[in-house]
Each structure stands twice: as structure tokens, then as C-alpha cells.
One Martini backbone bead per residue (centre of mass of N, CA, C, O) as a GRO file, in nm:
protein
  116
    1UNK     BB    1   6.885  -0.920  -5.609
    2UNK     BB    2   6.819  -0.626  -5.423
    3UNK     BB    3   6.816  -0.281  -5.535
    4UNK     BB    4   6.773   0.034  -5.385
    5UNK     BB    5   6.685   0.360  -5.522
    6UNK     BB    6   6.720   0.708  -5.424
    7UNK     BB    7   6.740   0.993  -5.570
    8UNK     BB    8   6.802   0.965  -5.880
    9UNK     BB    9   7.072   1.032  -6.090
   10UNK     BB   10   7.306   1.014  -6.324
   11UNK     BB   11   7.546   1.008  -6.094
   12UNK     BB   12   7.342   0.953  -5.839
   13UNK     BB   13   7.245   0.839  -5.520
   14UNK     BB   14   7.131   0.909  -5.201
   15UNK     BB   15   7.015   0.608  -5.188
   16UNK     BB   16   7.126   0.272  -5.089
   17UNK     BB   17   6.981  -0.061  -5.091
   18UNK     BB   18   7.125  -0.364  -4.944
   19UNK     BB   19   6.936  -0.537  -4.796
   20UNK     BB   20   7.039  -0.423  -4.460
   21UNK     BB   21   7.184  -0.177  -4.622
   22UNK     BB   22   7.268   0.173  -4.587
   23UNK     BB   23   7.346   0.425  -4.829
   24UNK     BB   24   7.505   0.736  -4.855
   25UNK     BB   25   7.565   1.011  -4.978
   26UNK     BB   26   7.723   1.283  -4.984
   27UNK     BB   27   7.668   1.551  -4.757
   28UNK     BB   28   7.546   1.879  -4.783
   29UNK     BB   29   7.453   2.181  -4.748
   30UNK     BB   30   7.193   2.354  -4.866
   31UNK     BB   31   7.314   2.628  -4.719
   32UNK     BB   32   7.645   2.754  -4.720
   33UNK     BB   33   7.632   3.039  -4.770
   34UNK     BB   34   7.742   3.190  -4.470
   35UNK     BB   35   7.783   2.940  -4.316
   36UNK     BB   36   7.875   2.771  -4.068
   37UNK     BB   37   8.009   2.483  -3.967
   38UNK     BB   38   7.787   2.421  -3.768
   39UNK     BB   39   7.548   2.465  -3.963
   40UNK     BB   40   7.633   2.262  -4.174
   41UNK     BB   41   7.635   2.014  -3.990
   42UNK     BB   42   7.342   2.027  -3.895
   43UNK     BB   43   7.217   2.005  -4.177
   44UNK     BB   44   7.338   1.733  -4.255
   45UNK     BB   45   7.219   1.566  -4.016
   46UNK     BB   46   6.926   1.615  -4.095
   47UNK     BB   47   6.946   1.481  -4.370
   48UNK     BB   48   7.031   1.205  -4.265
   49UNK     BB   49   6.785   1.152  -4.094
   50UNK     BB   50   6.590   1.157  -4.335
   51UNK     BB   51   6.717   0.930  -4.506
   52UNK     BB   52   6.702   0.709  -4.295
   53UNK     BB   53   6.397   0.719  -4.259
   54UNK     BB   54   6.329   0.649  -4.554
   55UNK     BB   55   6.498   0.363  -4.516
   56UNK     BB   56   6.425   0.245  -4.215
   57UNK     BB   57   6.613   0.415  -4.017
   58UNK     BB   58   6.891   0.512  -3.792
   59UNK     BB   59   7.154   0.638  -3.598
   60UNK     BB   60   7.164   0.373  -3.412
   61UNK     BB   61   7.263   0.205  -3.700
   62UNK     BB   62   7.540   0.287  -3.739
   63UNK     BB   63   7.852   0.183  -3.894
   64UNK     BB   64   7.945   0.436  -4.081
   65UNK     BB   65   8.175   0.725  -4.128
   66UNK     BB   66   8.236   1.010  -4.346
   67UNK     BB   67   8.456   1.295  -4.316
   68UNK     BB   68   8.481   1.605  -4.484
   69UNK     BB   69   8.731   1.864  -4.484
   70UNK     BB   70   8.862   2.165  -4.593
   71UNK     BB   71   8.968   2.191  -4.284
   72UNK     BB   72   9.109   2.084  -3.981
   73UNK     BB   73   9.019   2.335  -3.806
   74UNK     BB   74   8.708   2.202  -3.792
   75UNK     BB   75   8.709   1.949  -3.612
   76UNK     BB   76   8.593   2.048  -3.334
   77UNK     BB   77   8.328   2.169  -3.442
   78UNK     BB   78   8.215   1.911  -3.564
   79UNK     BB   79   8.236   1.731  -3.308
   80UNK     BB   80   8.030   1.885  -3.136
   81UNK     BB   81   7.790   1.808  -3.319
   82UNK     BB   82   7.830   1.505  -3.344
   83UNK     BB   83   7.822   1.430  -3.037
   84UNK     BB   84   7.522   1.539  -3.002
   85UNK     BB   85   7.395   1.338  -3.228
   86UNK     BB   86   7.480   1.083  -3.142
   87UNK     BB   87   7.418   0.773  -3.024
   88UNK     BB   88   7.445   0.650  -2.735
   89UNK     BB   89   7.656   0.366  -2.775
   90UNK     BB   90   7.644   0.408  -3.128
   91UNK     BB   91   7.910   0.447  -3.253
   92UNK     BB   92   8.075   0.465  -3.533
   93UNK     BB   93   8.269   0.416  -3.762
   94UNK     BB   94   8.546   0.656  -3.839
   95UNK     BB   95   8.623   0.922  -4.070
   96UNK     BB   96   8.861   1.208  -4.094
   97UNK     BB   97   8.919   1.444  -4.360
   98UNK     BB   98   9.109   1.626  -4.578
   99UNK     BB   99   8.946   1.819  -4.848
  100UNK     BB  100   8.860   1.904  -5.159
  101UNK     BB  101   8.576   2.031  -5.245
  102UNK     BB  102   8.362   2.089  -5.506
  103UNK     BB  103   8.286   2.355  -5.336
  104UNK     BB  104   8.384   2.640  -5.157
  105UNK     BB  105   8.122   2.661  -4.960
  106UNK     BB  106   8.221   2.391  -4.860
  107UNK     BB  107   8.333   2.231  -4.537
  108UNK     BB  108   8.124   1.981  -4.539
  109UNK     BB  109   8.115   1.613  -4.556
  110UNK     BB  110   7.869   1.335  -4.534
  111UNK     BB  111   7.884   0.976  -4.492
  112UNK     BB  112   7.673   0.680  -4.458
  113UNK     BB  113   7.629   0.365  -4.280
  114UNK     BB  114   7.346   0.137  -4.236
  115UNK     BB  115   7.130  -0.039  -4.068
  116UNK     BB  116   6.792  -0.174  -4.051
   0.00000   0.00000   0.00000
């Protein structure tokens, strides 16, 4: 059994690939301070595109997504960006929940699982 890990640090890997399944760590915006929820979400989805590309897949092969919001009042704003980003006809299974994120400047965190 081969497991590939990319961008590994002591606490986590940004990408883990097992067989033909790609898992990403929860992604937050590179620069969240002062950024709107829309900007944070756009930044996160660009990061996810990059990670999926590095793993040899893309958003058309998403299986599952989990979105954490610091406040559910951001739900519609995040969905507007998400809906424009997802591949038509290939929407993944998805959960979206409110949670206190690790740092107060983050309002959105997203993790995905994709097929290769």
C-alpha cells in the first residue's frame, strides 16, 4: 500500500494520496487580515485548484467537501463563490458548518476529497 504525502510538516500534510483518492488539509486564505469573506473564499479555492493539480486531478473529480464558517451569516456569500467555482454537473457531496476557526482573522476553511 502506497501513501504519498506532500507539503508535510510535523502536524499535517497539505495533500495525502492513497490509491486514486486525494485528500487535502483544510485550506484558509493566504492573507485573511482585512480580506472579505468573498476574497478569502476565492483565495482558498485557488489554493485547492493548485493542490489538486499538483496531485494530478481537478475540481471536476471532487467527491466531498467540508466548509467551516466562523459565522453562518457568511453562508450565502461563500455559496456565491463556491457555485461559480464548482464544475457544472460535478458538484461533490458537501457539508457546511459553523465553527470557531484556529485564528480570528479566518472566516472560511475548506477541505476536499477528490478522485484521481
